[in-house]
C-alpha positions as CSV (number, residue, x, y, z in Angstrom):
1,M,-73.9,-35.0,19.1
2,T,-76.5,-34.6,21.9
3,K,-75.3,-31.0,22.4
4,T,-75.8,-30.3,18.7
5,L,-79.3,-31.8,18.6
6,T,-80.5,-29.8,21.7
7,F,-79.0,-26.7,20.1
8,A,-80.9,-27.4,16.9
9,A,-84.2,-27.9,18.8
10,M,-83.7,-24.6,20.6
11,H,-82.7,-22.8,17.5
12,F,-85.7,-24.1,15.4
13,S,-88.1,-22.9,18.1
14,I,-86.5,-19.5,18.3
15,A,-86.2,-19.1,14.6
16,F,-89.9,-20.0,14.1
17,T,-91.1,-17.7,16.8
18,V,-89.1,-14.7,15.6
19,A,-90.0,-15.3,11.9
20,Y,-93.6,-15.7,12.7
21,L,-93.7,-12.6,14.9
22,I,-92.0,-10.5,12.2
23,T,-94.0,-11.8,9.2
24,G,-97.3,-13.1,10.8
25,S,-97.1,-16.1,8.5
26,F,-96.9,-19.7,9.7
27,V,-95.5,-20.7,6.2
28,V,-92.7,-18.2,6.1
29,G,-92.0,-18.8,9.8
30,G,-91.9,-22.6,9.2
31,I,-89.6,-22.3,6.1
32,L,-87.2,-20.0,7.9
33,A,-87.3,-22.2,11.0
34,I,-86.2,-25.1,9.0
35,V,-83.7,-23.7,6.6
36,E,-81.7,-21.2,8.7
37,P,-81.2,-23.4,11.8
38,A,-80.4,-26.5,9.7
39,V,-77.6,-24.6,8.0
40,N,-76.5,-23.1,11.3
41,T,-76.6,-26.5,13.1
42,V,-74.3,-28.0,10.5
43,A,-71.9,-25.1,10.8
44,F,-72.0,-25.4,14.6
45,Y,-71.1,-29.1,14.5
46,F,-68.0,-28.3,12.4
47,H,-67.2,-25.3,14.5
48,E,-67.1,-27.5,17.6
49,K,-64.9,-30.1,15.8
50,I,-62.4,-27.3,14.7
51,W,-62.5,-25.7,18.1
52,T,-61.7,-29.0,19.9
53,K,-58.8,-29.6,17.5
54,Y,-57.6,-26.1,18.0
55,A,-57.7,-26.4,21.8
56,K,-55.6,-29.6,21.7
57,S,-52.9,-28.0,19.6
58,P,-49.7,-27.5,21.8
59,A,-48.7,-24.4,19.9
60,K,-52.1,-22.9,20.3
61,R,-52.2,-23.8,24.0
62,S,-48.8,-22.1,24.7
63,F,-50.0,-19.0,22.8
64,N,-53.3,-18.9,24.7
65,N,-51.6,-19.4,28.1
66,A,-49.2,-16.5,27.4
67,W,-52.1,-14.3,26.2
68,Q,-54.2,-15.3,29.3
69,A,-51.3,-14.6,31.7
70,T,-50.8,-11.1,30.0
71,S,-54.5,-10.2,30.2
72,E,-54.8,-11.4,33.8
73,S,-51.8,-9.4,34.9
74,Y,-53.2,-6.3,33.1
75,A,-56.7,-6.9,34.7
76,L,-55.1,-7.1,38.1
77,R,-53.1,-3.9,37.6
78,A,-56.3,-2.1,36.4
79,M,-58.0,-2.8,39.7
């Protein structure tokens, strides 16, 4: 949860700065800085939960290991 909160703080700061620089309005910058990162932070939290579950799946691990081995051998041949 700490990772999610620090991501939110960073995202709020960036969203406000970008929105303010584009519009020149503190109000519009503030609204965009609250709404967009809040939605994105919630989505990020669930993305992390799904990603963690996906990474623990044995079927997915074996597929990823096979894919990684294939891509690594291709990368080595390309050198």
